[in-house]
C-alpha positions in Angstrom: -26.2 -10.7 11.6 -23.1 -12.2 9.9 -20.3 -13.8 11.9 -16.9 -14.0 10.2 -15.0 -16.5 12.4 -11.5 -16.3 13.7 -9.0 -16.7 10.7 -11.8 -16.8 8.2 -11.5 -14.9 4.9 -14.8 -13.8 3.4 -15.6 -11.6 0.4 -18.9 -10.0 -0.6 -19.4 -8.3 -4.0 -22.4 -6.4 -2.5 -23.5 -6.3 1.1 -26.9 -4.6 1.4 -29.4 -4.0 4.3 -31.9 -1.5 3.0 -35.7 -1.3 3.3 -38.2 1.3 4.1 -39.6 -1.2 6.6 -36.4 -1.3 8.6 -36.8 -0.5 12.3 -33.7 -1.7 14.1 -33.7 -0.1 17.6 -32.8 -2.5 20.3 -33.8 -1.4 23.8 -30.4 -2.5 25.2 -27.1 -3.3 23.5 -26.4 -2.9 19.8 -27.0 -4.6 16.5 -24.1 -5.3 14.1 -24.3 -6.2 10.5 -21.0 -8.1 10.5 -18.8 -9.2 13.4 -15.3 -10.0 12.2 -13.1 -12.4 14.2 -15.7 -13.6 16.6 -13.4 -12.8 19.6 -10.1 -13.9 17.8 -7.6 -12.6 15.4 -6.6 -12.9 11.7 -10.1 -12.8 10.0 -10.4 -10.8 6.9 -13.6 -9.3 5.3 -13.8 -7.6 2.0 -16.9 -5.8 0.6 -17.2 -4.4 -2.8 -20.3 -2.2 -2.3 -21.7 -1.7 1.2 -25.2 -0.3 1.6 -26.9 0.1 4.9 -29.9 2.5 5.5 -33.5 3.4 5.1 -36.1 2.9 7.6 -35.5 4.0 11.2 -32.4 2.6 12.9 -30.7 3.3 16.3 -27.7 1.5 18.0 -27.2 -0.2 14.5 -23.5 -0.5 13.5 -22.1 -2.1 10.4 -19.0 -3.6 11.8 -17.6 -5.1 15.1 -14.3 -6.8 15.7 -10.8 -6.4 17.2 -7.8 -4.5 15.8 -6.0 -7.7 14.8 -8.5 -8.4 12.1 -9.1 -6.6 8.8 -12.0 -5.1 6.9 -11.7 -3.5 3.5 -14.6 -1.8 1.8 -14.4 -0.4 -1.7 -17.5 1.8 -1.5 -20.0 2.6 1.2 -23.4 4.3 1.6 -24.4 4.3 5.3 -27.5 6.4 6.2 -30.7 6.5 8.3 -29.3 5.8 11.7 -26.7 3.2 10.7 -23.0 3.9 11.8 -19.8 2.4 10.6 -18.3 1.4 14.0 -18.8 2.1 17.7 -15.4 3.8 18.6 -16.3 4.7 22.1 -16.1 1.0 23.2 -14.9 -1.0 20.3 -11.4 -1.3 18.5 -13.1 -1.8 15.2 -12.4 1.6 13.7 -8.8 0.8 13.7 -9.1 -2.1 11.2 -11.6 -0.6 8.7 -10.6 0.9 5.3 -13.1 2.5 3.0 -11.2 2.9 -0.4 -13.5 5.6 -1.7 -12.7 7.6 1.3 -9.0 6.8 1.2 -8.8 7.9 -2.5 -5.6 9.9 -2.6 -7.0 12.4 -5.0 -6.0 16.1 -5.1 -8.8 18.6 -5.3 -9.2 21.4 -7.8 -7.8 24.8 -6.6 -10.2 25.9 -3.8 -11.6 29.4 -3.9 -11.9 32.2 -1.4 -14.4 30.5 0.9 -14.7 28.2 3.9 -14.8 24.5 3.1 -16.5 21.6 5.0 -15.0 18.3 4.1 -17.3 15.3 3.4 -16.3 11.6 3.4 -15.2 10.8 -0.1 -13.8 14.2 -1.0 -10.2 14.4 -2.2 -7.7 13.7 0.4 -5.3 16.5 -0.7 -7.0 19.9 -0.3 -5.2 22.6 -2.3 -6.0 26.3 -1.7 -4.5 28.6 -4.3 -6.9 31.5 -4.4 -6.0 34.6 -2.4 -8.2 34.9 0.8 -9.9 38.3 1.4 -10.7 37.2 4.9 -9.7 34.4 7.4 -11.1 31.1 6.1 -11.7 27.6 7.7 -11.6 24.1 6.5 -13.7 21.8 8.7 -12.8 18.0 8.8 -15.4 15.3 9.5 -16.2 14.9 13.3 -18.7 12.0 13.5 -16.6 9.3 15.3 -19.0 6.5 14.5 -18.4 7.1 10.8 -14.6 7.6 10.8 -12.1 4.8 10.1 -8.7 4.9 11.8 -6.0 6.1 9.5 -8.1 8.3 7.3 -6.0 11.3 6.4 -6.1 14.6 4.8 -3.3 16.9 3.6 -4.0 20.6 3.2 -1.8 22.8 1.0 -1.8 26.6 0.9 -0.1 28.2 -2.2 -1.2 31.8 -3.0 -4.0 31.7 -0.6 -2.8 32.9 2.9 -1.9 36.6 3.1 -1.6 39.0 5.9 -4.2 38.3 8.6 -6.2 36.1 6.2 -5.1 32.8 7.5 -6.6 29.2 7.1 -7.9 27.5 10.3 -8.3 23.8 10.3 -11.1 22.6 12.5 -13.2 19.6 13.3 -16.5 20.2 15.1 -15.8 23.1 17.4 -12.1 22.2 17.9 -9.4 24.3 16.3 -6.6 22.0 15.3 -4.1 24.2 13.7 -3.8 27.6 12.0 -1.9 28.1 8.8 -0.7 31.8 9.1 2.0 31.6 6.4 1.6 30.8 2.8 3.4 28.0 0.9 2.8 25.6 3.7 1.4 22.0 4.1 0.0 20.0 6.9 -1.2 16.4 7.2 -3.8 15.1 9.6 -4.6 11.6 10.5 -7.6 10.3 12.5 -7.0 8.1 15.5 -10.0 6.3 17.1 -11.4 8.5 19.7 -15.0 8.7 21.1 -15.0 12.4 20.3 -14.5 12.5 16.6 -13.0 16.0 16.6 -10.4 15.1 19.1 -9.2 12.1 17.0 -7.4 14.3 14.4 -3.6 14.3 15.0 -1.1 16.4 13.0 1.5 14.0 11.8 3.6 16.5 9.7 3.6 20.2 8.9 6.0 22.4 7.1 6.9 24.2 3.9 5.3 23.2 0.6 8.0 21.1 -1.2 7.1 21.8 -4.7 
């Protein structure tokens, strides 16, 4: 729908495609809200508020483009069949940043319960309540909604005890078990057609403070 040409720099305060009458479902191929770079490099797109949704949509993606371009989004609401990128066949996830999801915030102290992480949650997850049973934290697994480089750091301090470990998962994949307290682990998402398989442990070790 929008073509940002090679080496062009474009900024939108708000980019919105929403209507109850939407019905975007091509019988072949895909629809993209914005193509960045148009086959070349060094294009830049910035969006303040991105809204895509309502209606009935399939094979509808917000962004298309190669890794040598850049897309920066402050806030995003993507629903009703729209997806951020198509990581199975496109490099686009590697160049998108959603600032609301990459917020750097630390959570409140998490309780004695499993946790499912949603996009926009704090990136530093702090578990400080003693577990009474093994617990899990489940990271997002929808590859078509995940930007490359999205990261989470998980800290256990006063939570893990005995056999009551913390297992970090995504989808049905077990990524790492924290079996000792006062530990930390950082995970970063790398583009993968299977979202759960994209999570990579980049560092793990003792809690430093």
